[in-house]
KOLMARZA-892219 format. One record per atom (N, C-alpha, C): atom name; x, y, z. Coordinates in steps of 0.05 Angstrom, whole numbers, plus 5000, padded with zeros to 4 digits. Atoms other than C-alpha are relative to their C-alpha. Layout:
<nodes>
+------+------+------+------+
! site !    u !    v !    w !
+------+------+------+------+
!   CA !    X !    Y !    Z !
...
+------+------+------+------+
</nodes>
This chain:
<nodes>
+------+------+------+------+
! site !    u !    v !    w !
+------+------+------+------+
!    N ! 4993 ! 5027 ! 5008 !
!   CA ! 6417 ! 3464 ! 3794 !
!    C ! 4992 ! 4996 ! 4970 !
!    N ! 5006 ! 5004 ! 5028 !
!   CA ! 6421 ! 3445 ! 3720 !
!    C ! 4980 ! 4977 ! 4997 !
!    N ! 5020 ! 5021 ! 5006 !
!   CA ! 6364 ! 3404 ! 3692 !
!    C ! 5015 ! 4976 ! 4987 !
!    N ! 4988 ! 5024 ! 5010 !
!   CA ! 6382 ! 3332 ! 3675 !
!    C ! 4982 ! 4987 ! 4979 !
!    N ! 5015 ! 5013 ! 5021 !
!   CA ! 6360 ! 3300 ! 3610 !
!    C ! 5013 ! 4973 ! 4993 !
!    N ! 4990 ! 5026 ! 5008 !
!   CA ! 6367 ! 3226 ! 3595 !
!    C ! 4993 ! 4996 ! 4971 !
!    N ! 5003 ! 5005 ! 5029 !
!   CA ! 6378 ! 3212 ! 3521 !
!    C ! 5003 ! 4969 ! 4997 !
!    N ! 4999 ! 5028 ! 5004 !
!   CA ! 6361 ! 3140 ! 3504 !
!    C ! 4999 ! 4995 ! 4969 !
!    N ! 4997 ! 5001 ! 5029 !
!   CA ! 6386 ! 3128 ! 3433 !
!    C ! 5023 ! 4981 ! 4994 !
!    N ! 4979 ! 5019 ! 5007 !
!   CA ! 6426 ! 3071 ! 3402 !
!    C ! 5017 ! 5009 ! 4976 !
!    N ! 4985 ! 4990 ! 5023 !
!   CA ! 6449 ! 3110 ! 3341 !
!    C ! 5018 ! 5022 ! 5008 !
!    N ! 4982 ! 4979 ! 4991 !
!   CA ! 6512 ! 3149 ! 3357 !
!    C ! 4998 ! 5027 ! 4986 !
!    N ! 5004 ! 4975 ! 5014 !
!   CA ! 6499 ! 3201 ! 3303 !
!    C ! 4976 ! 5016 ! 5010 !
!    N ! 5023 ! 4987 ! 4989 !
!   CA ! 6430 ! 3216 ! 3329 !
!    C ! 5006 ! 5011 ! 5028 !
!    N ! 4993 ! 4991 ! 4973 !
!   CA ! 6457 ! 3219 ! 3400 !
!    C ! 5017 ! 5026 ! 4999 !
!    N ! 4982 ! 4977 ! 5003 !
!   CA ! 6511 ! 3268 ! 3378 !
!    C ! 4984 ! 5025 ! 4992 !
!    N ! 5016 ! 4977 ! 5008 !
!   CA ! 6461 ! 3314 ! 3344 !
!    C ! 4983 ! 5011 ! 5023 !
!    N ! 5016 ! 4992 ! 4977 !
!   CA ! 6416 ! 3315 ! 3405 !
!    C ! 5018 ! 5014 ! 5021 !
!    N ! 4980 ! 4989 ! 4981 !
!   CA ! 6477 ! 3327 ! 3450 !
!    C ! 5008 ! 5028 ! 4993 !
!    N ! 4991 ! 4974 ! 5009 !
!   CA ! 6502 ! 3385 ! 3409 !
!    C ! 4979 ! 5022 ! 5004 !
!    N ! 5022 ! 4981 ! 4997 !
!   CA ! 6434 ! 3418 ! 3411 !
!    C ! 4995 ! 5007 ! 5029 !
!    N ! 5007 ! 4996 ! 4972 !
!   CA ! 6422 ! 3409 ! 3486 !
!    C ! 5024 ! 5011 ! 5016 !
!    N ! 4977 ! 4989 ! 4985 !
!   CA ! 6493 ! 3424 ! 3510 !
!    C ! 5001 ! 5031 ! 4998 !
!    N ! 5000 ! 4971 ! 5004 !
!   CA ! 6486 ! 3494 ! 3482 !
!    C ! 4980 ! 5013 ! 5019 !
!    N ! 5020 ! 4989 ! 4981 !
!   CA ! 6427 ! 3503 ! 3530 !
!    C ! 5008 ! 4995 ! 5029 !
!    N ! 4988 ! 5003 ! 4974 !
!   CA ! 6471 ! 3482 ! 3589 !
!    C ! 4984 ! 4979 ! 5018 !
!    N ! 5012 ! 5022 ! 4985 !
!   CA ! 6434 ! 3418 ! 3610 !
!    C ! 5021 ! 4979 ! 5007 !
!    N ! 4984 ! 5023 ! 4994 !
!   CA ! 6466 ! 3359 ! 3644 !
!    C ! 4988 ! 4977 ! 4985 !
!    N ! 5010 ! 5021 ! 5017 !
!   CA ! 6461 ! 3302 ! 3595 !
!    C ! 5009 ! 4972 ! 5010 !
!    N ! 4995 ! 5028 ! 4993 !
!   CA ! 6456 ! 3228 ! 3613 !
!    C ! 4994 ! 4984 ! 4975 !
!    N ! 5004 ! 5015 ! 5025 !
!   CA ! 6461 ! 3176 ! 3558 !
!    C ! 4998 ! 4970 ! 5005 !
!    N ! 5003 ! 5029 ! 4999 !
!   CA ! 6437 ! 3105 ! 3549 !
!    C ! 4996 ! 4990 ! 4971 !
!    N ! 5003 ! 5010 ! 5027 !
!   CA ! 6441 ! 3061 ! 3487 !
!    C ! 4981 ! 4976 ! 4998 !
!    N ! 5020 ! 5021 ! 5001 !
!   CA ! 6391 ! 3007 ! 3506 !
!    C ! 4981 ! 5003 ! 5024 !
!    N ! 5021 ! 4998 ! 4980 !
!   CA ! 6330 ! 2996 ! 3550 !
!    C ! 5009 ! 4995 ! 5028 !
!    N ! 4991 ! 5007 ! 4973 !
!   CA ! 6364 ! 2963 ! 3609 !
!    C ! 5017 ! 5022 ! 5012 !
!    N ! 4983 ! 4978 ! 4991 !
!   CA ! 6416 ! 3018 ! 3613 !
!    C ! 4983 ! 5024 ! 5007 !
!    N ! 5018 ! 4977 ! 4996 !
!   CA ! 6361 ! 3070 ! 3608 !
!    C ! 4985 ! 4997 ! 5027 !
!    N ! 5014 ! 5004 ! 4975 !
!   CA ! 6322 ! 3039 ! 3666 !
!    C ! 5019 ! 5004 ! 5024 !
!    N ! 4980 ! 4998 ! 4979 !
!   CA ! 6385 ! 3035 ! 3708 !
!    C ! 5007 ! 5029 ! 5005 !
!    N ! 4992 ! 4972 ! 4997 !
!   CA ! 6406 ! 3107 ! 3695 !
!    C ! 4976 ! 5017 ! 5011 !
!    N ! 5024 ! 4985 ! 4991 !
!   CA ! 6335 ! 3134 ! 3704 !
!    C ! 4995 ! 4995 ! 5030 !
!    N ! 5005 ! 5006 ! 4972 !
!   CA ! 6328 ! 3098 ! 3771 !
!    C ! 5021 ! 5013 ! 5018 !
!    N ! 4979 ! 4988 ! 4984 !
!   CA ! 6395 ! 3123 ! 3797 !
!    C ! 5000 ! 5031 ! 4999 !
!    N ! 4996 ! 4971 ! 5004 !
!   CA ! 6395 ! 3194 ! 3769 !
!    C ! 4975 ! 5017 ! 5001 !
!    N ! 5025 ! 4986 ! 5000 !
!   CA ! 6321 ! 3213 ! 3767 !
!    C ! 5000 ! 5025 ! 4982 !
!    N ! 4998 ! 4978 ! 5018 !
!   CA ! 6325 ! 3256 ! 3704 !
!    C ! 4974 ! 5017 ! 5000 !
!    N ! 5023 ! 4982 ! 5002 !
!   CA ! 6279 ! 3316 ! 3694 !
!    C ! 4984 ! 4996 ! 4974 !
!    N ! 5012 ! 5005 ! 5026 !
!   CA ! 6264 ! 3295 ! 3622 !
!    C ! 5013 ! 4976 ! 4988 !
!    N ! 4989 ! 5024 ! 5013 !
!   CA ! 6273 ! 3231 ! 3582 !
!    C ! 4993 ! 5002 ! 4970 !
!    N ! 5004 ! 5001 ! 5029 !
!   CA ! 6283 ! 3231 ! 3506 !
!    C ! 5005 ! 4970 ! 4992 !
!    N ! 5000 ! 5029 ! 5004 !
!   CA ! 6267 ! 3159 ! 3484 !
!    C ! 4997 ! 4992 ! 4971 !
!    N ! 5002 ! 5013 ! 5026 !
!   CA ! 6283 ! 3126 ! 3418 !
!    C ! 4982 ! 4976 ! 5003 !
!    N ! 5019 ! 5023 ! 4997 !
!   CA ! 6229 ! 3074 ! 3405 !
!    C ! 5012 ! 4975 ! 4989 !
!    N ! 4988 ! 5023 ! 5013 !
!   CA ! 6271 ! 3028 ! 3362 !
!    C ! 5027 ! 4993 ! 5012 !
!    N ! 4975 ! 5007 ! 4986 !
!   CA ! 6322 ! 3002 ! 3412 !
!    C ! 5005 ! 4970 ! 4998 !
!    N ! 4994 ! 5028 ! 5000 !
!   CA ! 6358 ! 2935 ! 3413 !
!    C ! 4990 ! 4987 ! 5026 !
!    N ! 5008 ! 5016 ! 4976 !
!   CA ! 6334 ! 2881 ! 3462 !
!    C ! 4973 ! 5007 ! 5010 !
!    N ! 5025 ! 4991 ! 4988 !
!   CA ! 6278 ! 2921 ! 3493 !
!    C ! 4991 ! 5025 ! 4985 !
!    N ! 5008 ! 4976 ! 5015 !
!   CA ! 6236 ! 2971 ! 3453 !
!    C ! 4996 ! 5024 ! 5019 !
!    N ! 5005 ! 4976 ! 4985 !
!   CA ! 6226 ! 3042 ! 3475 !
!    C ! 4972 ! 4999 ! 5013 !
!    N ! 5027 ! 5003 ! 4989 !
!   CA ! 6152 ! 3025 ! 3486 !
!    C ! 5001 ! 4984 ! 5026 !
!    N ! 4997 ! 5017 ! 4976 !
!   CA ! 6172 ! 2971 ! 3536 !
!    C ! 5014 ! 5015 ! 5023 !
!    N ! 4986 ! 4984 ! 4980 !
!   CA ! 6220 ! 3018 ! 3572 !
!    C ! 4980 ! 5021 ! 5012 !
!    N ! 5019 ! 4980 ! 4990 !
!   CA ! 6166 ! 3072 ! 3577 !
!    C ! 4979 ! 4987 ! 5018 !
!    N ! 5019 ! 5014 ! 4984 !
!   CA ! 6116 ! 3021 ! 3604 !
!    C ! 5012 ! 4995 ! 5028 !
!    N ! 4988 ! 5006 ! 4974 !
!   CA ! 6165 ! 3000 ! 3659 !
!    C ! 5005 ! 5025 ! 5016 !
!    N ! 4996 ! 4975 ! 4986 !
!   CA ! 6181 ! 3072 ! 3676 !
!    C ! 4973 ! 5010 ! 5012 !
!    N ! 5027 ! 4990 ! 4991 !
!   CA ! 6107 ! 3091 ! 3681 !
!    C ! 4988 ! 4982 ! 5022 !
!    N ! 5009 ! 5017 ! 4978 !
!   CA ! 6095 ! 3031 ! 3727 !
!    C ! 5012 ! 5008 ! 5027 !
!    N ! 4987 ! 4991 ! 4976 !
!   CA ! 6142 ! 3063 ! 3777 !
!    C ! 4990 ! 5028 ! 5007 !
!    N ! 5012 ! 4974 ! 4992 !
!   CA ! 6108 ! 3120 ! 3816 !
!    C ! 5020 ! 5023 ! 4999 !
!    N ! 4980 ! 4978 ! 5002 !
!   CA ! 6174 ! 3159 ! 3816 !
!    C ! 5001 ! 5013 ! 4973 !
!    N ! 4998 ! 4989 ! 5027 !
!   CA ! 6167 ! 3169 ! 3741 !
!    C ! 4972 ! 5007 ! 4989 !
!    N ! 5027 ! 4994 ! 5010 !
!   CA ! 6092 ! 3183 ! 3737 !
!    C ! 4997 ! 5028 ! 4989 !
!    N ! 5002 ! 4972 ! 5010 !
!   CA ! 6104 ! 3257 ! 3725 !
!    C ! 5025 ! 5009 ! 4984 !
!    N ! 4976 ! 4993 ! 5016 !
!   CA ! 6171 ! 3254 ! 3689 !
!    C ! 4993 ! 5001 ! 4971 !
!    N ! 5007 ! 4999 ! 5028 !
!   CA ! 6161 ! 3279 ! 3618 !
!    C ! 5018 ! 4981 ! 4984 !
!    N ! 4986 ! 5018 ! 5018 !
!   CA ! 6179 ! 3228 ! 3565 !
!    C ! 4993 ! 5009 ! 4972 !
!    N ! 5004 ! 4993 ! 5028 !
!   CA ! 6188 ! 3250 ! 3493 !
!    C ! 5011 ! 4978 ! 4983 !
!    N ! 4992 ! 5022 ! 5018 !
!   CA ! 6190 ! 3194 ! 3442 !
!    C ! 5015 ! 5013 ! 4976 !
!    N ! 4986 ! 4992 ! 5024 !
!   CA ! 6239 ! 3200 ! 3384 !
!    C ! 4995 ! 4977 ! 4980 !
!    N ! 5009 ! 5022 ! 5018 !
!   CA ! 6212 ! 3161 ! 3324 !
!    C ! 5001 ! 5008 ! 4971 !
!    N ! 5002 ! 4996 ! 5029 !
!   CA ! 6215 ! 3154 ! 3249 !
!    C ! 4971 ! 4996 ! 4991 !
!    N ! 5028 ! 5006 ! 5006 !
!   CA ! 6141 ! 3134 ! 3252 !
!    C ! 4982 ! 5022 ! 5011 !
!    N ! 5017 ! 4978 ! 4991 !
!   CA ! 6092 ! 3191 ! 3254 !
!    C ! 4973 ! 5000 ! 4986 !
!    N ! 5027 ! 5002 ! 5012 !
!   CA ! 6029 ! 3166 ! 3221 !
!    C ! 4980 ! 5004 ! 5023 !
!    N ! 5021 ! 4994 ! 4980 !
!   CA ! 5963 ! 3182 ! 3256 !
!    C ! 4998 ! 4978 ! 5021 !
!    N ! 5003 ! 5022 ! 4981 !
!   CA ! 5958 ! 3113 ! 3287 !
!    C ! 5024 ! 4998 ! 5019 !
!    N ! 4976 ! 5001 ! 4984 !
!   CA ! 6029 ! 3116 ! 3311 !
!    C ! 5000 ! 5022 ! 5022 !
!    N ! 5002 ! 4979 ! 4981 !
!   CA ! 6017 ! 3183 ! 3345 !
!    C ! 4982 ! 4992 ! 5023 !
!    N ! 5019 ! 5008 ! 4980 !
!   CA ! 5957 ! 3155 ! 3382 !
!    C ! 5013 ! 4979 ! 5018 !
!    N ! 4986 ! 5021 ! 4984 !
!   CA ! 5998 ! 3094 ! 3404 !
!    C ! 5021 ! 5012 ! 5018 !
!    N ! 4979 ! 4987 ! 4983 !
!   CA ! 6054 ! 3139 ! 3429 !
!    C ! 4988 ! 5012 ! 5025 !
!    N ! 5013 ! 4986 ! 4977 !
!   CA ! 6007 ! 3180 ! 3473 !
!    C ! 4989 ! 4979 ! 5019 !
!    N ! 5012 ! 5021 ! 4983 !
!   CA ! 5971 ! 3117 ! 3498 !
!    C ! 5022 ! 4985 ! 5015 !
!    N ! 4979 ! 5015 ! 4986 !
!   CA ! 6038 ! 3085 ! 3516 !
!    C ! 5013 ! 5015 ! 5023 !
!    N ! 4989 ! 4985 ! 4977 !
!   CA ! 6055 ! 3141 ! 3565 !
!    C ! 5018 ! 5023 ! 4992 !
!    N ! 4983 ! 4978 ! 5009 !
!   CA ! 6094 ! 3190 ! 3522 !
!    C ! 4984 ! 5026 ! 5003 !
!    N ! 5013 ! 4974 ! 4998 !
!   CA ! 6080 ! 3263 ! 3533 !
!    C ! 5000 ! 5015 ! 4974 !
!    N ! 4997 ! 4987 ! 5027 !
!   CA ! 6102 ! 3284 ! 3463 !
!    C ! 5019 ! 4983 ! 4984 !
!    N ! 4981 ! 5014 ! 5017 !
!   CA ! 6144 ! 3260 ! 3405 !
!    C ! 5013 ! 5018 ! 4980 !
!    N ! 4985 ! 4986 ! 5021 !
!   CA ! 6196 ! 3284 ! 3356 !
!    C ! 5005 ! 4979 ! 4978 !
!    N ! 4995 ! 5019 ! 5022 !
!   CA ! 6204 ! 3253 ! 3287 !
!    C ! 5029 ! 5002 ! 4990 !
!    N ! 4973 ! 5000 ! 5012 !
!   CA ! 6270 ! 3232 ! 3257 !
!    C ! 4997 ! 5005 ! 4970 !
!    N ! 4977 ! 4988 ! 4987 !
!   CA ! 6309 ! 3263 ! 3228 !
!    C ! 4991 ! 5024 ! 5017 !
!    N ! 5008 ! 4979 ! 4982 !
!   CA ! 6305 ! 3312 ! 3285 !
!    C ! 5008 ! 5028 ! 4989 !
!    N ! 4995 ! 4972 ! 5007 !
!   CA ! 6298 ! 3385 ! 3268 !
!    C ! 5009 ! 5015 ! 5025 !
!    N ! 4989 ! 4988 ! 4976 !
!   CA ! 6342 ! 3420 ! 3318 !
!    C ! 4987 ! 5027 ! 5008 !
!    N ! 5014 ! 4975 ! 4994 !
!   CA ! 6299 ! 3482 ! 3314 !
!    C ! 4974 ! 4995 ! 5017 !
!    N ! 5025 ! 5006 ! 4985 !
!   CA ! 6240 ! 3446 ! 3348 !
!    C ! 5004 ! 5003 ! 5029 !
+------+------+------+------+
</nodes>
């Protein structure tokens, strides 16, 4: 069974770059453009990994991560934040918020 990755990103160009990189690895990709859609898809599809933009409309990525982590079904689902903010304080906040790792924008597809 192919691994499922949920991409939560409101910028179509960033989504496309991530898609092109991951499709080559033969993953099943699920996409959401806002927090509510991300929660809905995650609950229905139970992805193996979540790539979460933190700067989303309506509900921030931090809020989505908090809601996911409150659900026992997602306690062990890896969540990787995608952020333009990578200062030391931001890194600590990301880990404290429930992220397992982070990627900085612009994304280096070799990572």
